[in-house]
N, C-alpha and C positions, 0 to 999 in steps of 0.2 A: 499307563497312558494318562497324560495330563490334558485338561481342557483349558483353552485360553480364556482368561477372564474377559467379560464384555467391557468395551470402552465406555467410560462415563466421563462427565465433566471433571470429576476428581482426577481421573487419569490425565485429562488434557492439562489441568492446572499443574499437576505434579511434574509432568514431563517438561512443559515449557516455562514453568514458574510465573504464570500470570499473577498479577497482584490480587485479583479477585475474579470470580465468575458468578454472575447472577442470572437466574432463570426466572421468567415470569410465572406468576401464580396460576395463570390459565393454561400453561403448557402441561400436557398430560405426561405421565411417566414414560409412555411409549414414544411420544414426540421428543421428549428430553433425551432419551437414549439414542434415538435415530440421529438427532442433531449433534449429539456428542461424537458419534462415530464419524459423521461428515466433517465436523470441525477437525477432529484428530487427523483424519486422512488428508484433508486439505492443507493443514498446517505442516504436516510431515512432508507433503509434496512441495510446499513453499520453501521449506528448509533445504530440500535437495536443490531446488532452483537457485536459491541465494547462496548456497555453498558455505553456510555458516553454522554456528552452534545454536542450541535451543534458545539461549539468552537473547539472540538477535530477534526472534519472533516475538518475545514478550517485552522487548526493549529493556533488557536488564531487570525484568520484574516490575516495570513501572506501568505496564498496560493492563487494563481491566477489560473483561468481556461481558456483554449483556446479550441474552437471547430471549426474545419474546416479551420484552418489557417496554411499556409505553409505545413509542413509535409514532410516526406521523403519516397521515393519509398519502398513499402513493410513493412513500419512501421505503425502499427495501432494506436499507442499511444506512448508518451514518456514524461519524466519528464525533465525539464530544470533547473538544479541547479542554474545557474547564475542569473535567474530571478524568481526562485521559482514558476514555472508555470507547471501545469499539462495539457498536450495537447492531445486531441483526434482528429484523422483524421475524416473528413466527411465520413459517411457511412462505416467506417472501425474500429471504436473504441470499438464495443460491445465485452464484455468479458475481456477488458484490464484495466478497471477502478481500480479494487482492487490492481493489480500489481503496477500501476503507483502511486496510492495513497500511497502505502507503501514506494515507493522510496522517496516521498515527506516527509513522516513521519520519515523515516530513516535519511534523510538529516537534517530535523529540529532538531532531537534528538542528532545529532552529537555534537553540542556545548553545549547542555543542559546536556548530560550525561557524557561528557568527557572534560577534561581541555585542551587537545590538540588533536582535531579530525583529524588533518592532512589536506593536501591540498584539498582532495576531500570532506571532511566534513561529510561523512556518518558514523553513529554510528556503523553499522556492520563492516565497514572497520577499524574504530578506535579500536573496540573490538579485532578483529583478529590481529591487530598490537600492542596489549597490551598497548594502550594509557592509560593515567592516568584517571581512572574513578572517577567521583564525588560521594562521599559517600551519598547514599540515598537508602532506601529499594526498591523503584520503579526502580532505575537504576540497582540494583542487579537482579531484576526480568527480566528486559529487557536483561541483559547480559545472564541470564539463557536461554532465548529464542534463542539467538545467539549460545550459547554453544550447545543446543539441536539440532540445525540445522546443525552446521558446524563440530561437533565432534561426535565420537562414544559414546556409552553409558557410558563408564568409563572415557571419556574425554582425552584419550591418543593418539588417531589417528583420521584422517579425517573420517567423517561419510560416509556411503554408498552413500548418496545424493551428497556429495562433490566428491567422487570418480567417480561416473557416470557422473557428470558434467565435471570433468577434461577429462574423456575419450571422451565425446562429443566434447570438444574443440580440443583435439588432432586430432580427425578424420576430423575436419573442418579446422584445422590449424588457429584457432582464440583463443582469450581469451575473452570469454563472459559468458558462462554458469557457469563457476567456480568462477566468481567474487563474493565476499561475498554479495554485495548489490543485485546481481541478484538471488543468492541462497535464500536469506532471503525473497525477494519479491515473489518468486515462492512458498516458504513455507507458506507465508502469504496468497497467493491465495488459497492454499489447505485448510488452516484453515477456510477461508471465505466460500469456496464451501461446506465444511463439516458442516457448521453452518446453522441456520435458522434465517430469511427467505432466501430462495434461489432466486437468481437474476442473470440471464444470461448476463445482461449488466455489472454487477460487475465482474463476473468471470465464466469461463467454461473451461473444458478440463483438469482438474488436475488429473483425474482418468482414463480416457479412450483414451486420445489423443495419437498421435505418440510420443510426448515428454514424456508423462506419461509412456508409454510402455518402453521408453529408460531409465527410472529411473531418469528423470530430475525433477520429483516432489516426495515429500516424500511418502514412502510406509509403510504399516504394523505398527509395533510397533513404529518406529521412527515418523511416521505421527501422531499417537495418542499422543505421548509424546510432539511433537511440538504443536499440537492443545491444549493440556492441558496447556502448558507453555504460549501460547498466550492468552488463555482464562483467566487464572489467572492474567496475567499482565494487560490486558485491563480492566478487572473487577475492579482491584484495582486502576488503573489509573483513570477510570471513577468515582469511589467513591471519589477520592481525588479532581478531578475537580468539581464535584457537591458540595463538602464541601466548596471549594474555592468560588464558585459562591454564595452559601448561605451566606457566610460571607460578600461578597462584596455587596450583594443585600439588 
C-alpha cells in the first residue's frame, strides 16, 4: 500500500510550471503546507473550468506566485504587472485567486492580441482604446468577451455593469471599479463561480455580496452572455493549446 505524498509548493510549481513561487519568511511550515494544498486544488479546478493544459494556468511559465510576502493593508491579493507575479496575502487571499489570475491573463494577452497594447499592457484596456488587434479567430473571440462585458447588447452604449461601476466610483471619488481591467476580472470571477467545480479559494461573492447587490458583478441576461462568451473562448483556446502540445510532443 502506498501513501500519497503531501502537496507542497514544489508540487504546484512542477505541475503548472510557474516561473517562481516565493513564500514569506513569516509563514510557518504548517501555514505554507495548507496554502500549497489550497492553491493546488484551486488551480486544478480552474484548469477544469478553462478546459486547457497546465501551461495555460502559468501562462506558458511566465507567471510567478507569491504567498505571504509584503502586501498592503486591506488588500487580500494583487497582481504585479512589472514582475508578472500573482500575490496573495497570508490568511487573506481566499476567494481572490480567480480575479487576480485573470489580471495576469489579461496582461499576458495584451501584447499577444494587440499590436500596440499601450503603456499598461492589458488586453481589455487595449480593446477599449481601439488598439490594432492582431488578426486571429481566438483574438476575435476574446474581443467578444470584452464587448459583452463593457457594452450593452447592441454594442452602442456602456453596459449596465459598466454604469453601476462608474456610479460606485463616483460615490467613492475614485477610479477603480470602472477600469476595464477590473470590470473584466470581476466578470471572469462570475464566470468561474457559475462553473463547476466550485472552489471558494478561487472565488466567492459574485452573486450575494454587497458588491453584487450594488451591481458590480454581472447580472441576469448579461451574466449569461458573458459566461457563454468566456466558455466559448476558453474552450477553443484550450483546444488550440492541446493541439500545439501534441505537435511539439
